[in-house]
Structure formats: C-alpha cells, structure tokens
PASEBA-1860 file (N, C-alpha, C; in nm, 3 decimals):
! residues 105
1> MKTLITIL> 2.229/0.179/0.103/2.225/0.324/0.098/2.082/0.375/0.114 ~ 1.986/0.307/0.047/1.846/0.349/0.059/1.798/0.338/0.203 ~ 1.843/0.234/0.270/1.801/0.213/0.409/1.852/0.326/0.497 ~ 1.976/0.367/0.476/2.034/0.476/0.554/1.959/0.605/0.530 ~ 1.928/0.634/0.406/1.854/0.757/0.372/1.714/0.753/0.434 ~ 1.650/0.639/0.430/1.516/0.624/0.488/1.520/0.648/0.638 ~ 1.619/0.591/0.706/1.632/0.608/0.851/1.657/0.755/0.884 ~ 1.743/0.818/0.809/1.772/0.960/0.833/1.649/1.047/0.808
9> LLSLLSAC> 1.576/1.016/0.705/1.455/1.093/0.673/1.350/1.076/0.783 ~ 1.330/0.954/0.829/1.234/0.930/0.937/1.276/0.998/1.066 ~ 1.404/0.997/1.093/1.454/1.065/1.212/1.431/1.215/1.203 ~ 1.454/1.270/1.087/1.434/1.413/1.065/1.287/1.450/1.079 ~ 1.200/1.370/1.021/1.057/1.398/1.029/1.006/1.391/1.173 ~ 1.050/1.292/1.247/1.005/1.281/1.385/1.062/1.394/1.470 ~ 1.182/1.438/1.441/1.243/1.548/1.514/1.170/1.679/1.487 ~ 1.112/1.692/1.370/1.039/1.814/1.333/0.897/1.815/1.388
17> GVQSINKV> 0.856/1.707/1.450/0.723/1.701/1.509/0.612/1.678/1.407 ~ 0.640/1.601/1.304/0.539/1.571/1.204/0.430/1.487/1.269 ~ 0.305/1.530/1.248/0.193/1.457/1.304/0.105/1.408/1.191 ~ 0.036/1.299/1.218/-0.055/1.247/1.117/-0.180/1.336/1.113 ~ -0.244/1.337/0.999/-0.364/1.418/0.980/-0.484/1.325/0.979 ~ -0.583/1.357/1.059/-0.703/1.275/1.068/-0.803/1.318/0.962 ~ -0.775/1.280/0.839/-0.864/1.312/0.729/-0.853/1.199/0.627 ~ -0.968/1.140/0.593/-0.968/1.029/0.499/-1.082/1.043/0.400
25> GYGKKLDN> -1.067/0.976/0.288/-1.173/0.974/0.188/-1.207/0.831/0.151 ~ -1.334/0.806/0.134/-1.381/0.674/0.095/-1.468/0.690/-0.029 ~ -1.429/0.629/-0.138/-1.507/0.635/-0.261/-1.578/0.504/-0.285 ~ -1.696/0.513/-0.346/-1.773/0.391/-0.372/-1.850/0.407/-0.502 ~ -1.824/0.314/-0.596/-1.904/0.305/-0.718/-2.018/0.211/-0.685 ~ -2.139/0.261/-0.695/-2.255/0.182/-0.658/-2.293/0.085/-0.769 ~ -2.319/-0.039/-0.732/-2.361/-0.140/-0.830/-2.494/-0.101/-0.892 ~ -2.583/-0.045/-0.810/-2.713/0.001/-0.857/-2.727/0.147/-0.815
33> AVSENCFE> -2.760/0.232/-0.910/-2.777/0.374/-0.881/-2.888/0.393/-0.778 ~ -2.872/0.498/-0.696/-2.970/0.525/-0.590/-3.031/0.663/-0.608 ~ -3.146/0.682/-0.549/-3.218/0.809/-0.555/-3.132/0.922/-0.497 ~ -3.125/1.031/-0.571/-3.046/1.146/-0.527/-3.104/1.205/-0.398 ~ -3.236/1.219/-0.391/-3.300/1.275/-0.271/-3.275/1.189/-0.149 ~ -3.287/1.060/-0.164/-3.262/0.968/-0.053/-3.116/0.976/-0.010 ~ -3.025/0.980/-0.105/-2.882/0.989/-0.075/-2.854/1.115/0.006 ~ -2.911/1.228/-0.036/-2.889/1.354/0.035/-2.946/1.349/0.176
41> TKFSELQN> -3.059/1.282/0.192/-3.119/1.265/0.324/-3.027/1.184/0.414 ~ -2.974/1.074/0.362/-2.883/0.989/0.440/-2.756/1.064/0.476 ~ -2.705/1.146/0.383/-2.585/1.224/0.412/-2.613/1.327/0.522 ~ -2.728/1.392/0.517/-2.765/1.488/0.622/-2.776/1.420/0.758 ~ -2.835/1.301/0.759/-2.845/1.225/0.884/-2.706/1.192/0.939 ~ -2.615/1.155/0.850/-2.478/1.123/0.891/-2.410/1.246/0.950 ~ -2.426/1.360/0.885/-2.366/1.484/0.935/-2.417/1.517/1.076 ~ -2.545/1.496/1.098/-2.604/1.527/1.229/-2.563/1.428/1.336
49> ATNYQLSV> -2.515/1.310/1.297/-2.483/1.205/1.393/-2.334/1.201/1.432 ~ -2.254/1.292/1.378/-2.110/1.286/1.406/-2.052/1.424/1.434 ~ -1.937/1.425/1.502/-1.864/1.550/1.526/-1.764/1.580/1.416 ~ -1.743/1.484/1.326/-1.650/1.505/1.217/-1.710/1.599/1.113 ~ -1.622/1.670/1.042/-1.667/1.749/0.929/-1.671/1.657/0.808 ~ -1.782/1.657/0.739/-1.802/1.567/0.626/-1.825/1.646/0.498 ~ -1.778/1.589/0.390/-1.811/1.642/0.258/-1.826/1.524/0.164 ~ -1.904/1.545/0.059/-1.927/1.438/-0.036/-1.933/1.496/-0.176
57> VVEKAAGK> -1.874/1.421/-0.268/-1.881/1.453/-0.411/-1.949/1.334/-0.476 ~ -2.048/1.362/-0.560/-2.122/1.253/-0.623/-2.116/1.264/-0.775 ~ -2.129/1.150/-0.838/-2.150/1.144/-0.983/-2.291/1.093/-1.003 ~ -2.363/1.158/-1.096/-2.503/1.123/-1.116/-2.528/1.089/-1.262 ~ -2.631/1.009/-1.283/-2.680/0.978/-1.416/-2.832/0.966/-1.405 ~ -2.902/1.042/-1.484/-3.049/1.039/-1.487/-3.109/1.063/-1.349 ~ -3.052/1.157/-1.274/-3.106/1.192/-1.143/-3.078/1.093/-1.033 ~ -2.990/0.998/-1.059/-2.955/0.898/-0.958/-2.805/0.902/-0.933
65> VTFYDLTI> -2.767/0.875/-0.810/-2.626/0.874/-0.771/-2.565/0.739/-0.810 ~ -2.454/0.747/-0.886/-2.386/0.625/-0.930/-2.252/0.604/-0.859 ~ -2.196/0.713/-0.804/-2.066/0.708/-0.737/-2.062/0.819/-0.634 ~ -1.997/0.793/-0.521/-1.974/0.901/-0.425/-1.835/0.889/-0.365 ~ -1.782/1.004/-0.326/-1.654/1.012/-0.258/-1.678/1.089/-0.129 ~ -1.677/1.018/-0.018/-1.705/1.074/0.114/-1.573/1.109/0.181 ~ -1.559/1.234/0.226/-1.441/1.275/0.300/-1.480/1.298/0.445 ~ -1.406/1.235/0.534/-1.429/1.248/0.678/-1.308/1.320/0.737
73> DGTKTDET> -1.334/1.436/0.796/-1.227/1.521/0.849/-1.238/1.526/1.001 ~ -1.141/1.466/1.066/-1.138/1.466/1.212/-1.026/1.550/1.268 ~ -0.975/1.644/1.188/-0.860/1.724/1.233/-0.895/1.818/1.348 ~ -1.022/1.851/1.366/-1.061/1.941/1.474/-1.100/1.865/1.601 ~ -1.076/1.735/1.600/-1.099/1.656/1.721/-0.965/1.629/1.787 ~ -0.969/1.582/1.908/-0.843/1.548/1.976/-0.813/1.399/1.971 ~ -0.877/1.330/1.876/-0.856/1.185/1.864/-0.721/1.154/1.803 ~ -0.663/1.045/1.850/-0.539/0.997/1.790/-0.574/0.923/1.661
81> TEVFTPKS> -0.475/0.900/1.580/-0.496/0.826/1.456/-0.548/0.685/1.486 ~ -0.501/0.627/1.595/-0.543/0.492/1.633/-0.692/0.486/1.664 ~ -0.751/0.597/1.708/-0.894/0.603/1.736/-0.970/0.648/1.611 ~ -0.919/0.751/1.545/-0.988/0.808/1.430/-1.004/0.710/1.314 ~ -0.899/0.638/1.281/-0.902/0.551/1.163/-1.011/0.445/1.170 ~ -1.019/0.366/1.276/-1.129/0.266/1.278/-1.267/0.330/1.291 ~ -1.277/0.442/1.364/-1.408/0.507/1.376/-1.455/0.562/1.242 ~ -1.365/0.623/1.166/-1.404/0.678/1.037/-1.439/0.566/0.939
89> FKLSKTFM> -1.366/0.457/0.945/-1.396/0.344/0.857/-1.534/0.287/0.888 ~ -1.563/0.270/1.017/-1.694/0.219/1.058/-1.804/0.315/1.015 ~ -1.780/0.444/1.030/-1.878/0.545/0.990/-1.906/0.537/0.840 ~ -1.802/0.521/0.761/-1.821/0.513/0.615/-1.896/0.385/0.577 ~ -1.866/0.274/0.645/-1.936/0.149/0.616/-2.084/0.157/0.655 ~ -2.112/0.220/0.768/-2.251/0.237/0.812/-2.327/0.323/0.711 ~ -2.263/0.430/0.665/-2.326/0.518/0.567/-2.354/0.442/0.437 ~ -2.255/0.369/0.389/-2.271/0.294/0.265/-2.386/0.192/0.278
97> ASVIEECS> -2.391/0.123/0.389/-2.496/0.023/0.409/-2.635/0.088/0.411 ~ -2.647/0.202/0.476/-2.777/0.267/0.484/-2.819/0.320/0.347 ~ -2.725/0.371/0.269/-2.756/0.419/0.134/-2.804/0.303/0.046 ~ -2.730/0.194/0.049/-2.764/0.080/-0.035/-2.898/0.019/0.008 ~ -2.917/0.004/0.139/-3.037/-0.061/0.190/-3.162/0.026/0.173 ~ -3.150/0.155/0.200/-3.268/0.239/0.205/-3.293/0.323/0.081 ~ -3.194/0.335/-0.006/-3.210/0.424/-0.122/-3.217/0.351/-0.255 ~ -3.193/0.222/-0.254/-3.202/0.146/-0.380/-3.348/0.134/-0.419
105> A> -3.371/0.155/-0.548/-3.511/0.148/-0.595/-3.530/0.031/-0.689
END
C-alpha cells in the first residue's frame, strides 16, 4: 500500500511541474576558532568570485568565529541541479579550506 501511495504521489508531483530548488546550506564547526576579520574578508572574496547569492551566519566566542552556516543560492541561475550541486559543494569546500588555511591563528 505504501508503495502505491508513493508512486501516486510522485506521479502527481511530476504532473504539477515540481522543480528542484538550487539552494543549499553548508555548516561547519571549526576545530580552531578563526579571526572574525579574516573570515569576513574571505567571505567577501567568495561573494565577488561567484554569481550565486551567498549568506552566512556565524557563531563567535571572544571575537573569533567558531561555527558558520554558509547558504549558497543558485535559484536565479539557469543551472540544472546536476550542475549546481557539485559546483556549490566545491565552492563551499574551497571557502572552508581558505578560511582554515589563512585565518587560523
């Protein structure tokens, strides 16, 4: 019965033209806190290097970033999910590496 309901639901969703949304979030708890100023500089550089809309929420302790949640929004691009997903993942990994490498004190 569950299988039948699932098939019917998927059929209904595809008939309604449901499309995937190109928006993802990547959170990272940093092993070592990083300089807030350096983090903001790296985030600005990332924003300037991409067509995606980016936002970030950070948790801080003693003026240092201990956690961040990066949201990458590609809904205003014409990329398919198959293109957006790996590109956004690579972008988040590049950002994380630059923050860890260049902002750790």
